[in-house]
N, CA, C and O atoms as a GROMACS GRO file, in nm:
protein
  404
    1MET      N    1  -1.612 -16.791  -3.318
    1MET     CA    2  -1.629 -16.646  -3.317
    1MET      C    3  -1.763 -16.612  -3.255
    1MET      O    4  -1.862 -16.683  -3.273
    2LYS      N    5  -1.764 -16.502  -3.183
    2LYS     CA    6  -1.887 -16.453  -3.121
    2LYS      C    7  -1.909 -16.308  -3.161
    2LYS      O    8  -1.817 -16.237  -3.201
    3VAL      N    9  -2.035 -16.266  -3.149
    3VAL     CA   10  -2.073 -16.128  -3.177
    3VAL      C   11  -2.162 -16.076  -3.066
    3VAL      O   12  -2.230 -16.153  -2.998
    4PHE      N   13  -2.159 -15.945  -3.048
    4PHE     CA   14  -2.253 -15.881  -2.957
    4PHE      C   15  -2.380 -15.850  -3.034
    4PHE      O   16  -2.375 -15.812  -3.150
    5ILE      N   17  -2.493 -15.866  -2.969
    5ILE     CA   18  -2.622 -15.837  -3.029
    5ILE      C   19  -2.708 -15.760  -2.930
    5ILE      O   20  -2.712 -15.788  -2.811
    6LYS      N   21  -2.776 -15.661  -2.985
    6LYS     CA   22  -2.874 -15.588  -2.907
    6LYS      C   23  -2.992 -15.559  -2.999
    6LYS      O   24  -2.974 -15.512  -3.111
    7ILE      N   25  -3.111 -15.587  -2.951
    7ILE     CA   26  -3.231 -15.563  -3.030
    7ILE      C   27  -3.302 -15.442  -2.974
    7ILE      O   28  -3.336 -15.436  -2.856
    8HIS      N   29  -3.323 -15.344  -3.061
    8HIS     CA   30  -3.389 -15.219  -3.024
    8HIS      C   31  -3.533 -15.224  -3.076
    8HIS      O   32  -3.556 -15.253  -3.194
    9THR      N   33  -3.628 -15.195  -2.990
    9THR     CA   34  -3.769 -15.194  -3.029
    9THR      C   35  -3.822 -15.052  -3.025
    9THR      O   36  -3.809 -14.982  -2.925
   10CYS      N   37  -3.881 -15.011  -3.135
   10CYS     CA   38  -3.945 -14.880  -3.144
   10CYS      C   39  -4.090 -14.897  -3.098
   10CYS      O   40  -4.163 -14.980  -3.154
   11ASN      N   41  -4.131 -14.823  -3.000
   11ASN     CA   42  -4.264 -14.840  -2.942
   11ASN      C   43  -4.376 -14.776  -3.021
   11ASN      O   44  -4.492 -14.784  -2.981
   12TYR      N   45  -4.346 -14.713  -3.130
   12TYR     CA   46  -4.450 -14.661  -3.217
   12TYR      C   47  -4.438 -14.730  -3.352
   12TYR      O   48  -4.340 -14.800  -3.378
   13ASN      N   49  -4.534 -14.712  -3.434
   13ASN     CA   50  -4.532 -14.768  -3.569
   13ASN      C   51  -4.526 -14.922  -3.569
   13ASN      O   52  -4.456 -14.982  -3.651
   14GLY      N   53  -4.598 -14.983  -3.478
   14GLY     CA   54  -4.609 -15.129  -3.477
   14GLY      C   55  -4.498 -15.203  -3.406
   14GLY      O   56  -4.488 -15.325  -3.420
   15GLY      N   57  -4.415 -15.134  -3.330
   15GLY     CA   58  -4.309 -15.202  -3.255
   15GLY      C   59  -4.198 -15.256  -3.342
   15GLY      O   60  -4.156 -15.370  -3.324
   16ILE      N   61  -4.148 -15.177  -3.434
   16ILE     CA   62  -4.041 -15.218  -3.525
   16ILE      C   63  -3.914 -15.250  -3.446
   16ILE      O   64  -3.876 -15.176  -3.355
   17GLU      N   65  -3.850 -15.361  -3.482
   17GLU     CA   66  -3.725 -15.400  -3.418
   17GLU      C   67  -3.608 -15.381  -3.512
   17GLU      O   68  -3.615 -15.415  -3.630
   18THR      N   69  -3.499 -15.328  -3.457
   18THR     CA   70  -3.373 -15.318  -3.530
   18THR      C   71  -3.270 -15.401  -3.455
   18THR      O   72  -3.251 -15.385  -3.334
   19VAL      N   73  -3.205 -15.490  -3.528
   19VAL     CA   74  -3.102 -15.575  -3.469
   19VAL      C   75  -2.967 -15.510  -3.493
   19VAL      O   76  -2.930 -15.483  -3.608
   20ALA      N   77  -2.893 -15.485  -3.386
   20ALA     CA   78  -2.758 -15.429  -3.395
   20ALA      C   79  -2.660 -15.538  -3.355
   20ALA      O   80  -2.674 -15.600  -3.250
   21MET      N   81  -2.558 -15.560  -3.440
   21MET     CA   82  -2.456 -15.661  -3.411
   21MET      C   83  -2.318 -15.609  -3.446
   21MET      O   84  -2.301 -15.533  -3.541
   22CYS      N   85  -2.221 -15.652  -3.368
   22CYS     CA   86  -2.081 -15.622  -3.402
   22CYS      C   87  -1.994 -15.738  -3.359
   22CYS      O   88  -2.026 -15.812  -3.266
   23ASP      N   89  -1.883 -15.754  -3.429
   23ASP     CA   90  -1.784 -15.855  -3.389
   23ASP      C   91  -1.740 -15.825  -3.246
   23ASP      O   92  -1.733 -15.710  -3.204
   24GLU      N   93  -1.711 -15.931  -3.174
   24GLU     CA   94  -1.676 -15.920  -3.033
   24GLU      C   95  -1.563 -15.820  -3.005
   24GLU      O   96  -1.568 -15.748  -2.906
   25ASP      N   97  -1.463 -15.816  -3.091
   25ASP     CA   98  -1.346 -15.732  -3.067
   25ASP      C   99  -1.368 -15.584  -3.101
   25ASP      O  100  -1.280 -15.502  -3.078
   26LEU      N  101  -1.485 -15.550  -3.156
   26LEU     CA  102  -1.509 -15.411  -3.196
   26LEU      C  103  -1.587 -15.328  -3.094
   26LEU      O  104  -1.592 -15.206  -3.106
   27LEU      N  105  -1.647 -15.393  -2.995
   27LEU     CA  106  -1.728 -15.319  -2.899
   27LEU      C  107  -1.646 -15.210  -2.829
   27LEU      O  108  -1.533 -15.233  -2.786
   28ASN      N  109  -1.705 -15.093  -2.820
   28ASN     CA  110  -1.645 -14.974  -2.757
   28ASN      C  111  -1.531 -14.913  -2.838
   28ASN      O  112  -1.450 -14.838  -2.784
   29LYS      N  113  -1.524 -14.944  -2.966
   29LYS     CA  114  -1.424 -14.882  -3.054
   29LYS      C  115  -1.490 -14.773  -3.137
   29LYS      O  116  -1.612 -14.772  -3.155
   30VAL      N  117  -1.409 -14.683  -3.186
   30VAL     CA  118  -1.454 -14.578  -3.277
   30VAL      C  119  -1.375 -14.595  -3.406
   30VAL      O  120  -1.252 -14.605  -3.404
   31ILE      N  121  -1.446 -14.599  -3.518
   31ILE     CA  122  -1.378 -14.606  -3.647
   31ILE      C  123  -1.407 -14.476  -3.722
   31ILE      O  124  -1.519 -14.427  -3.723
   32LYS      N  125  -1.302 -14.423  -3.785
   32LYS     CA  126  -1.314 -14.294  -3.854
   32LYS      C  127  -1.241 -14.300  -3.987
   32LYS      O  128  -1.140 -14.368  -4.003
   33GLU      N  129  -1.298 -14.227  -4.081
   33GLU     CA  130  -1.233 -14.211  -4.211
   33GLU      C  131  -1.289 -14.084  -4.272
   33GLU      O  132  -1.409 -14.073  -4.297
   34GLU      N  133  -1.203 -13.989  -4.296
   34GLU     CA  134  -1.243 -13.858  -4.350
   34GLU      C  135  -1.356 -13.801  -4.264
   34GLU      O  136  -1.337 -13.779  -4.145
   35ASN      N  137  -1.473 -13.778  -4.324
   35ASN     CA  138  -1.582 -13.716  -4.247
   35ASN      C  139  -1.679 -13.819  -4.188
   35ASN      O  140  -1.785 -13.782  -4.139
   36LEU      N  141  -1.645 -13.947  -4.194
   36LEU     CA  142  -1.730 -14.052  -4.138
   36LEU      C  143  -1.676 -14.098  -4.004
   36LEU      O  144  -1.555 -14.113  -3.986
   37ARG      N  145  -1.767 -14.121  -3.910
   37ARG     CA  146  -1.729 -14.167  -3.777
   37ARG      C  147  -1.838 -14.260  -3.725
   37ARG      O  148  -1.956 -14.222  -3.722
   38ILE      N  149  -1.801 -14.379  -3.685
   38ILE     CA  150  -1.894 -14.475  -3.627
   38ILE      C  151  -1.844 -14.512  -3.488
   38ILE      O  152  -1.731 -14.557  -3.471
   39GLU      N  153  -1.929 -14.491  -3.390
   39GLU     CA  154  -1.898 -14.531  -3.254
   39GLU      C  155  -1.969 -14.664  -3.228
   39GLU      O  156  -2.092 -14.670  -3.230
   40ILE      N  157  -1.893 -14.767  -3.205
   40ILE     CA  158  -1.949 -14.900  -3.182
   40ILE      C  159  -1.969 -14.913  -3.030
   40ILE      O  160  -1.894 -14.982  -2.960
   41SER      N  161  -2.071 -14.846  -2.984
   41SER     CA  162  -2.092 -14.829  -2.840
   41SER      C  163  -2.163 -14.946  -2.775
   41SER      O  164  -2.237 -15.021  -2.839
   42LYS      N  165  -2.138 -14.960  -2.647
   42LYS     CA  166  -2.205 -15.061  -2.566
   42LYS      C  167  -2.355 -15.033  -2.563
   42LYS      O  168  -2.436 -15.126  -2.560
   43GLU      N  169  -2.392 -14.906  -2.564
   43GLU     CA  170  -2.534 -14.870  -2.557
   43GLU      C  171  -2.611 -14.918  -2.680
   43GLU      O  172  -2.727 -14.959  -2.667
   44PHE      N  173  -2.549 -14.914  -2.797
   44PHE     CA  174  -2.621 -14.954  -2.919
   44PHE      C  175  -2.597 -15.100  -2.956
   44PHE      O  176  -2.691 -15.169  -2.995
   45TYR      N  177  -2.474 -15.147  -2.946
   45TYR     CA  178  -2.439 -15.282  -2.990
   45TYR      C  179  -2.423 -15.382  -2.876
   45TYR      O  180  -2.436 -15.502  -2.898
   46GLY      N  181  -2.395 -15.336  -2.758
   46GLY     CA  182  -2.351 -15.424  -2.650
   46GLY      C  183  -2.460 -15.487  -2.568
   46GLY      O  184  -2.487 -15.445  -2.456
   47GLY      N  185  -2.522 -15.586  -2.622
   47GLY     CA  186  -2.621 -15.663  -2.547
   47GLY      C  187  -2.560 -15.796  -2.507
   47GLY      O  188  -2.468 -15.801  -2.426
   48ASP      N  189  -2.612 -15.902  -2.565
   48ASP     CA  190  -2.563 -16.036  -2.535
   48ASP      C  191  -2.450 -16.075  -2.629
   48ASP      O  192  -2.446 -16.032  -2.744
   49LEU      N  193  -2.360 -16.157  -2.580
   49LEU     CA  194  -2.252 -16.212  -2.660
   49LEU      C  195  -2.295 -16.353  -2.701
   49LEU      O  196  -2.312 -16.440  -2.616
   50ILE      N  197  -2.311 -16.375  -2.834
   50ILE     CA  198  -2.364 -16.502  -2.882
   50ILE      C  199  -2.275 -16.559  -2.993
   50ILE      O  200  -2.193 -16.488  -3.051
   51LYS      N  201  -2.294 -16.686  -3.022
   51LYS     CA  202  -2.220 -16.751  -3.131
   51LYS      C  203  -2.266 -16.692  -3.264
   51LYS      O  204  -2.382 -16.656  -3.281
   52ILE      N  205  -2.173 -16.683  -3.358
   52ILE     CA  206  -2.203 -16.621  -3.486
   52ILE      C  207  -2.311 -16.697  -3.563
   52ILE      O  208  -2.391 -16.635  -3.634
   53ASP      N  209  -2.317 -16.829  -3.550
   53ASP     CA  210  -2.422 -16.906  -3.618
   53ASP      C  211  -2.560 -16.873  -3.562
   53ASP      O  212  -2.658 -16.868  -3.637
   54ASP      N  213  -2.570 -16.851  -3.431
   54ASP     CA  214  -2.696 -16.810  -3.371
   54ASP      C  215  -2.734 -16.670  -3.418
   54ASP      O  216  -2.852 -16.639  -3.440
   55ALA      N  217  -2.634 -16.586  -3.433
   55ALA     CA  218  -2.657 -16.449  -3.481
   55ALA      C  219  -2.716 -16.450  -3.622
   55ALA      O  220  -2.807 -16.373  -3.652
   56ILE      N  221  -2.665 -16.536  -3.707
   56ILE     CA  222  -2.715 -16.546  -3.845
   56ILE      C  223  -2.861 -16.587  -3.846
   56ILE      O  224  -2.939 -16.535  -3.926
   57GLU      N  225  -2.899 -16.678  -3.761
   57GLU     CA  226  -3.040 -16.720  -3.754
   57GLU      C  227  -3.130 -16.603  -3.716
   57GLU      O  228  -3.242 -16.592  -3.766
   58ILE      N  229  -3.082 -16.518  -3.629
   58ILE     CA  230  -3.160 -16.399  -3.590
   58ILE      C  231  -3.168 -16.302  -3.707
   58ILE      O  232  -3.274 -16.246  -3.734
   59LEU      N  233  -3.056 -16.281  -3.777
   59LEU     CA  234  -3.056 -16.190  -3.891
   59LEU      C  235  -3.150 -16.236  -4.003
   59LEU      O  236  -3.208 -16.154  -4.073
   60LYS      N  237  -3.164 -16.366  -4.019
   60LYS     CA  238  -3.254 -16.420  -4.122
   60LYS      C  239  -3.398 -16.375  -4.101
   60LYS      O  240  -3.474 -16.364  -4.196
   61GLN      N  241  -3.435 -16.349  -3.976
   61GLN     CA  242  -3.572 -16.309  -3.944
   61GLN      C  243  -3.588 -16.157  -3.934
   61GLN      O  244  -3.701 -16.108  -3.922
   62ALA      N  245  -3.480 -16.085  -3.938
   62ALA     CA  246  -3.483 -15.940  -3.912
   62ALA      C  247  -3.521 -15.860  -4.037
   62ALA      O  248  -3.469 -15.884  -4.146
   63SER      N  249  -3.612 -15.766  -4.020
   63SER     CA  250  -3.645 -15.673  -4.128
   63SER      C  251  -3.547 -15.557  -4.132
   63SER      O  252  -3.523 -15.498  -4.237
   64TYR      N  253  -3.489 -15.525  -4.016
   64TYR     CA  254  -3.395 -15.415  -4.004
   64TYR      C  255  -3.273 -15.463  -3.926
   64TYR      O  256  -3.287 -15.523  -3.819
   65PHE      N  257  -3.154 -15.437  -3.979
   65PHE     CA  258  -3.035 -15.464  -3.900
   65PHE      C  259  -2.923 -15.369  -3.935
   65PHE      O  260  -2.920 -15.308  -4.041
   66ASN      N  261  -2.829 -15.360  -3.840
   66ASN     CA  262  -2.710 -15.277  -3.852
   66ASN      C  263  -2.597 -15.364  -3.800
   66ASN      O  264  -2.591 -15.393  -3.680
   67ILE      N  265  -2.506 -15.407  -3.890
   67ILE     CA  266  -2.400 -15.498  -3.849
   67ILE      C  267  -2.263 -15.442  -3.886
   67ILE      O  268  -2.246 -15.376  -3.989
   68VAL      N  269  -2.165 -15.469  -3.799
   68VAL     CA  270  -2.030 -15.416  -3.818
   68VAL      C  271  -1.928 -15.524  -3.783
   68VAL      O  272  -1.938 -15.589  -3.680
   69GLY      N  273  -1.830 -15.541  -3.872
   69GLY     CA  274  -1.720 -15.632  -3.843
   69GLY      C  275  -1.699 -15.735  -3.952
   69GLY      O  276  -1.793 -15.777  -4.018
   70HIS      N  277  -1.574 -15.774  -3.969
   70HIS     CA  278  -1.537 -15.869  -4.075
   70HIS      C  279  -1.610 -16.003  -4.061
   70HIS      O  280  -1.662 -16.055  -4.160
   71SER      N  281  -1.614 -16.058  -3.941
   71SER     CA  282  -1.670 -16.192  -3.923
   71SER      C  283  -1.820 -16.196  -3.951
   71SER      O  284  -1.865 -16.281  -4.028
   72ILE      N  285  -1.897 -16.107  -3.891
   72ILE     CA  286  -2.042 -16.110  -3.910
   72ILE      C  287  -2.079 -16.071  -4.053
   72ILE      O  288  -2.174 -16.127  -4.109
   73ILE      N  289  -2.007 -15.979  -4.112
   73ILE     CA  290  -2.036 -15.939  -4.251
   73ILE      C  291  -2.008 -16.055  -4.347
   73ILE      O  292  -2.092 -16.086  -4.432
   74GLU      N  293  -1.893 -16.119  -4.335
   74GLU     CA  294  -1.860 -16.230  -4.425
   74GLU      C  295  -1.959 -16.344  -4.411
   74GLU      O  296  -2.000 -16.404  -4.510
   75LYS      N  297  -1.996 -16.375  -4.287
   75LYS     CA  298  -2.093 -16.482  -4.264
   75LYS      C  299  -2.228 -16.446  -4.325
   75LYS      O  300  -2.293 -16.531  -4.385
   76ALA      N  301  -2.271 -16.321  -4.311
   76ALA     CA  302  -2.399 -16.277  -4.368
   76ALA      C  303  -2.396 -16.283  -4.521
   76ALA      O  304  -2.495 -16.320  -4.584
   77ILE      N  305  -2.284 -16.247  -4.581
   77ILE     CA  306  -2.270 -16.256  -4.728
   77ILE      C  307  -2.275 -16.402  -4.771
   77ILE      O  308  -2.346 -16.437  -4.865
   78ASN      N  309  -2.200 -16.487  -4.704
   78ASN     CA  310  -2.196 -16.629  -4.740
   78ASN      C  311  -2.332 -16.696  -4.725
   78ASN      O  312  -2.361 -16.793  -4.795
   79CYS      N  313  -2.414 -16.645  -4.633
   79CYS     CA  314  -2.549 -16.700  -4.613
   79CYS      C  315  -2.653 -16.629  -4.699
   79CYS      O  316  -2.773 -16.653  -4.686
   80LYS      N  317  -2.606 -16.542  -4.787
   80LYS     CA  318  -2.692 -16.471  -4.883
   80LYS      C  319  -2.793 -16.377  -4.815
   80LYS      O  320  -2.904 -16.357  -4.865
   81LEU      N  321  -2.754 -16.320  -4.702
   81LEU     CA  322  -2.839 -16.223  -4.633
   81LEU      C  323  -2.819 -16.082  -4.684
   81LEU      O  324  -2.903 -15.995  -4.664
   82LEU      N  325  -2.706 -16.060  -4.750
   82LEU     CA  326  -2.681 -15.930  -4.812
   82LEU      C  327  -2.576 -15.946  -4.920
   82LEU      O  328  -2.492 -16.035  -4.914
   83PRO      N  329  -2.580 -15.857  -5.020
   83PRO     CA  330  -2.482 -15.866  -5.129
   83PRO      C  331  -2.352 -15.797  -5.091
   83PRO      O  332  -2.351 -15.702  -5.012
   84ARG      N  333  -2.244 -15.844  -5.146
   84ARG     CA  334  -2.113 -15.782  -5.120
   84ARG      C  335  -2.113 -15.634  -5.160
   84ARG      O  336  -2.045 -15.553  -5.098
   85GLU      N  337  -2.191 -15.600  -5.264
   85GLU     CA  338  -2.197 -15.460  -5.310
   85GLU      C  339  -2.264 -15.368  -5.208
   85GLU      O  340  -2.250 -15.246  -5.217
   86GLY      N  341  -2.335 -15.424  -5.111
   86GLY     CA  342  -2.403 -15.343  -5.010
   86GLY      C  343  -2.317 -15.312  -4.889
   86GLY      O  344  -2.365 -15.253  -4.792
   87ILE      N  345  -2.192 -15.350  -4.893
   87ILE     CA  346  -2.102 -15.329  -4.780
   87ILE      C  347  -2.029 -15.197  -4.792
   87ILE      O  348  -1.982 -15.161  -4.900
   88ARG      N  349  -2.021 -15.125  -4.684
   88ARG     CA  350  -1.946 -15.000  -4.677
   88ARG      C  351  -1.828 -15.024  -4.584
   88ARG      O  352  -1.844 -15.083  -4.477
   89HIS      N  353  -1.710 -14.978  -4.623
   89HIS     CA  354  -1.592 -14.990  -4.537
   89HIS      C  355  -1.557 -14.853  -4.482
   89HIS      O  356  -1.553 -14.754  -4.555
   90ILE      N  357  -1.530 -14.848  -4.353
   90ILE     CA  358  -1.483 -14.727  -4.288
   90ILE      C  359  -1.354 -14.765  -4.217
   90ILE      O  360  -1.354 -14.846  -4.125
   91ASP      N  361  -1.245 -14.704  -4.259
   91ASP     CA  362  -1.111 -14.735  -4.206
   91ASP      C  363  -1.085 -14.886  -4.210
   91ASP      O  364  -1.026 -14.942  -4.118
   92GLY      N  365  -1.130 -14.951  -4.317
   92GLY     CA  366  -1.107 -15.094  -4.336
   92GLY      C  367  -1.206 -15.186  -4.266
   92GLY      O  368  -1.200 -15.308  -4.286
   93VAL      N  369  -1.297 -15.131  -4.186
   93VAL     CA  370  -1.395 -15.212  -4.114
   93VAL      C  371  -1.526 -15.213  -4.192
   93VAL      O  372  -1.582 -15.107  -4.221
   94PRO      N  373  -1.576 -15.332  -4.228
   94PRO     CA  374  -1.700 -15.338  -4.305
   94PRO      C  375  -1.824 -15.320  -4.217
   94PRO      O  376  -1.828 -15.361  -4.101
   95MET      N  377  -1.925 -15.257  -4.277
   95MET     CA  378  -2.052 -15.241  -4.209
   95MET      C  379  -2.164 -15.249  -4.313
   95MET      O  380  -2.142 -15.222  -4.431
   96ALA      N  381  -2.283 -15.285  -4.268
   96ALA     CA  382  -2.397 -15.293  -4.358
   96ALA      C  383  -2.524 -15.270  -4.278
   96ALA      O  384  -2.530 -15.295  -4.157
   97MET      N  385  -2.626 -15.221  -4.349
   97MET     CA  386  -2.757 -15.202  -4.289
   97MET      C  387  -2.861 -15.263  -4.381
   97MET      O  388  -2.843 -15.267  -4.503
   98LYS      N  389  -2.968 -15.310  -4.324
   98LYS     CA  390  -3.081 -15.363  -4.401
   98LYS      C  391  -3.206 -15.295  -4.349
   98LYS      O  392  -3.230 -15.287  -4.229
   99MET      N  393  -3.287 -15.245  -4.444
   99MET     CA  394  -3.415 -15.185  -4.409
   99MET      C  395  -3.517 -15.230  -4.512
   99MET      O  396  -3.491 -15.226  -4.632
  100ILE      N  397  -3.632 -15.273  -4.466
  100ILE     CA  398  -3.740 -15.311  -4.557
  100ILE      C  399  -3.856 -15.216  -4.530
  100ILE      O  400  -3.897 -15.196  -4.416
  101PHE      N  401  -3.907 -15.158  -4.637
  101PHE     CA  402  -4.019 -15.065  -4.624
  101PHE      C  403  -4.145 -15.125  -4.678
  101PHE      O  404  -4.251 -15.062  -4.676
   0.00000   0.00000   0.00000
């Protein structure tokens, strides 16, 4: 399994990086449920296509991330990067965010 990854750097406040990842099959899809809508756009998520194990190593170092998809979420839970209770499902697709202040 592979995932798309894109790292966004904020040029103020110390150059904070946010890692955006999605399962390979979700890029350019829109998921909706009631008043929630997530666009899994190439602009935000569509950087490099990498192996899921390499993605996990990057997430281990990330202070901020936004991940979407069954494969990356399950792998992150199994590697203890986030708790199952922190997962939000939109139209059956899991997503999670991590922020450290």
